[in-house]
C-alpha positions in Angstrom: 212.1 71.9 44.3 212.2 71.7 40.6 208.3 71.5 39.0 209.0 72.2 35.5 211.4 70.7 33.1 211.7 72.7 29.8 214.2 71.1 26.7 215.4 72.1 23.6 214.9 69.1 21.6 217.7 69.4 17.8 221.4 69.0 19.6 219.6 68.6 23.1 216.7 66.3 23.9 217.5 64.2 20.5 220.9 62.5 19.5 223.3 62.8 16.0 220.7 59.5 15.0 217.8 61.9 16.1 217.0 59.7 18.7 216.0 59.8 22.5 218.2 57.6 24.3 217.3 54.6 26.0 218.7 56.5 29.5 217.4 59.5 29.2 213.9 58.6 28.1 214.1 56.7 31.5 215.0 59.2 33.3 212.5 61.6 32.2 209.9 58.9 33.1 211.2 58.9 36.5 211.2 62.8 36.7 207.5 62.9 35.7 206.2 60.0 37.8 207.7 62.1 40.4 205.3 64.4 39.3 207.8 67.0 37.1 206.2 68.2 34.2 208.4 67.8 30.9 208.3 70.4 28.1 209.6 70.4 24.7 211.1 73.8 23.7 211.6 73.8 19.8 211.5 75.6 16.7 209.7 72.5 15.3 206.2 72.7 14.3 203.9 70.6 16.7 203.4 67.6 14.7 206.9 67.0 14.4 207.5 67.2 18.5 204.6 64.9 19.6 206.5 61.8 17.8 209.6 62.7 20.2 207.0 62.6 23.2 205.5 59.5 22.0 208.9 57.7 22.0 209.6 58.4 25.3 206.4 57.0 26.4 204.7 60.6 28.1 202.2 62.7 27.5 203.4 66.7 27.5 202.5 70.0 26.8 204.8 71.4 23.8 206.5 74.8 22.3 206.8 75.1 19.3 207.6 77.7 16.5 210.2 79.3 19.1 207.7 80.1 22.0 205.0 81.4 18.9 202.6 78.4 19.8 201.7 76.6 23.7 199.6 73.8 23.9 198.7 72.1 26.6 198.9 67.5 26.7 195.4 67.7 24.9 196.8 70.0 22.5 194.5 73.0 23.3 196.5 76.4 22.4 197.3 78.3 25.7 198.9 80.8 23.4 199.3 81.6 20.0 201.4 84.6 18.2 201.3 84.9 14.1 202.6 87.2 12.0 200.3 89.0 9.3 199.7 86.5 5.9 200.3 89.0 4.1 203.6 89.6 5.3 204.5 86.1 5.5 203.7 85.4 1.4 205.4 89.2 0.6 208.6 87.1 2.4 208.4 84.3 0.4 207.7 85.8 -2.7 210.6 88.4 -2.6 212.8 85.1 -2.3 211.2 83.2 -4.9 212.1 86.1 -7.1 215.7 87.3 -6.1 217.1 83.9 -4.6 215.0 81.1 -6.7 217.2 78.0 -4.8 215.9 79.1 -1.7 213.5 76.8 -0.4 210.5 78.5 1.1 208.1 77.2 4.0 205.2 77.7 5.6 203.5 76.9 9.1 200.6 77.6 10.2 199.1 75.9 13.4 199.3 72.2 12.2 200.1 72.3 8.5 203.5 72.7 6.6 203.3 74.2 3.2 206.1 74.1 0.3 206.8 75.6 -2.5 208.3 72.0 -4.0 208.1 68.8 -2.0 210.8 66.9 -4.7 213.6 70.3 -3.4 216.7 69.0 -2.1 216.7 70.6 1.2 212.7 69.4 1.5 213.1 66.1 0.8 216.0 66.1 3.5 213.5 68.2 6.4 210.9 65.7 5.6 213.0 62.6 6.2 214.2 64.9 9.5 210.7 65.4 10.8 209.3 62.2 9.5 206.5 64.9 8.0 205.4 65.4 4.3 204.8 68.8 3.7 202.0 70.3 1.6 203.6 71.6 -1.6 201.4 74.8 -2.3 201.7 78.0 -4.1 201.5 81.8 -2.7 198.4 82.6 -3.9 196.7 79.1 -2.7 197.8 80.4 0.9 196.5 84.1 1.2 193.3 82.6 3.2 195.6 81.2 6.3 194.6 82.9 9.3 198.1 83.9 10.5 201.4 82.2 10.2 204.1 80.5 13.1 207.0 80.2 11.2 208.5 81.0 7.6 211.3 78.8 7.4 214.3 79.6 4.5 216.5 76.5 3.1 219.7 76.4 1.1 222.5 76.9 0.3 224.8 77.9 3.0 226.9 80.8 0.5 224.0 82.6 -0.3 221.8 82.2 3.3 224.2 85.6 4.5 223.4 87.8 2.3 219.3 86.8 2.0 219.3 87.3 5.6 220.8 91.0 5.4 218.5 91.8 2.6 215.3 90.6 4.3 216.4 92.5 7.5 216.4 95.6 5.4 212.9 95.1 3.4 211.1 93.5 6.6 212.3 95.2 9.9 209.2 94.9 11.4 209.9 90.7 11.5 212.1 88.6 13.8 214.7 87.2 11.3 217.6 84.7 11.9 219.7 82.1 10.7 219.4 79.3 13.1 221.8 77.1 11.4 224.4 77.7 7.8 221.4 76.6 5.6 218.6 78.2 7.3 216.6 81.6 8.3 213.6 81.6 11.0 211.5 84.2 10.6 208.4 84.5 12.8 206.5 87.7 14.4 209.0 90.5 16.4 209.1 89.4 20.3 209.0 85.6 19.5 211.7 84.1 21.9 211.5 81.1 23.9 212.3 82.7 27.7 209.0 84.6 27.1 207.3 81.5 26.5 209.0 79.8 29.3 207.6 82.7 30.7 204.0 82.4 29.7 203.8 78.6 30.5 204.6 79.1 34.1 202.8 81.7 34.5 199.7 79.8 33.4 200.6 76.5 35.8 200.7 79.4 38.6 205.2 77.8 38.8 207.6 80.0 40.1 210.6 80.4 37.5 212.6 79.8 40.5 211.3 76.1 40.2 212.1 75.6 36.6 215.1 74.1 34.6 215.7 74.0 31.2 218.1 72.3 29.1 219.5 73.8 25.5 222.4 73.8 23.1 222.3 76.8 21.0 222.6 80.8 20.8 218.2 80.7 20.5 217.9 78.7 24.2 220.1 81.4 25.6 217.2 83.3 26.7 215.2 80.6 28.0 218.3 79.4 29.9 218.8 82.6 31.6 214.8 82.7 32.5 214.7 79.3 34.1 215.5 78.8 37.7 218.7 77.1 36.6 219.5 76.4 33.1 222.0 73.6 31.3 224.1 73.2 27.7 225.1 70.7 26.4 228.4 70.5 25.9 228.1 70.2 22.2 227.0 73.3 22.4 229.1 76.7 20.9 231.5 77.8 23.8 230.1 81.2 23.8 226.6 79.5 24.8 228.1 77.5 27.7 230.5 80.4 29.0 227.6 82.4 28.9 225.4 80.2 31.4 227.9 78.5 33.3 226.1 75.2 33.7 227.4 72.5 31.5 226.3 69.2 30.7 227.3 66.0 28.9 226.4 66.2 25.2 223.1 64.9 23.5 225.0 61.6 22.7 226.0 61.4 26.3 222.6 61.7 28.0 223.3 64.5 29.0 219.9 66.0 30.4 219.8 62.2 32.0 223.0 63.0 34.0 221.2 66.0 35.5 217.9 64.3 35.9 219.3 61.8 38.3 220.7 64.4 40.5 217.2 65.6 41.2 215.6 62.6 41.3 
């Protein structure tokens, strides 16, 4: 019996055109009508998750910032883990000084602050998520009540050396390259698997009665935590081999093909 379906978004729930396919929408809606709960789990901010949920035609809880913020379907906070604002600003100040071509972004709850909305990487991100950043200076953000995520974007040739320096200078933070052009920074210990455990405990649902879908390395712990995890075939071979259960890719209704077996 499956009570909760957890799903990554980018590369998993949405296809290459950043849309949920009609077949996948239908399968998810059927699952929800049958009493299952569908929960997106993403590095995205909450406001970049909600339009996707709405496009499916359901209401749903969400897990955002890779697990740093868990909210119920009414957007009430179930759990929130932030880094100190001063630490986030120190990271961005270092980047601004030593890597001036890299764009910094700071996320706190429902707010997205960026250094320059005309920067090519921020323009790209606004287009993908369908939201506008709030152009800000670092000194103006000192009063934020905690930061859920810092996202750094830029030339893939600069990212590896920047990641190495950040890990040396800020060992107390979780720092990871999530794409050739992205570095995501959060408080230590934040991972999707722990968020899934927290949410299942909140509901009183055994993990054995949950499933999850993902496509990349940051999904591994979630896929291992649930009763059964499925990897999209567009994911890296190492992730597919680590989990073992592989479904079709995000362009060919991989989620729907699994869910239909449970309906």
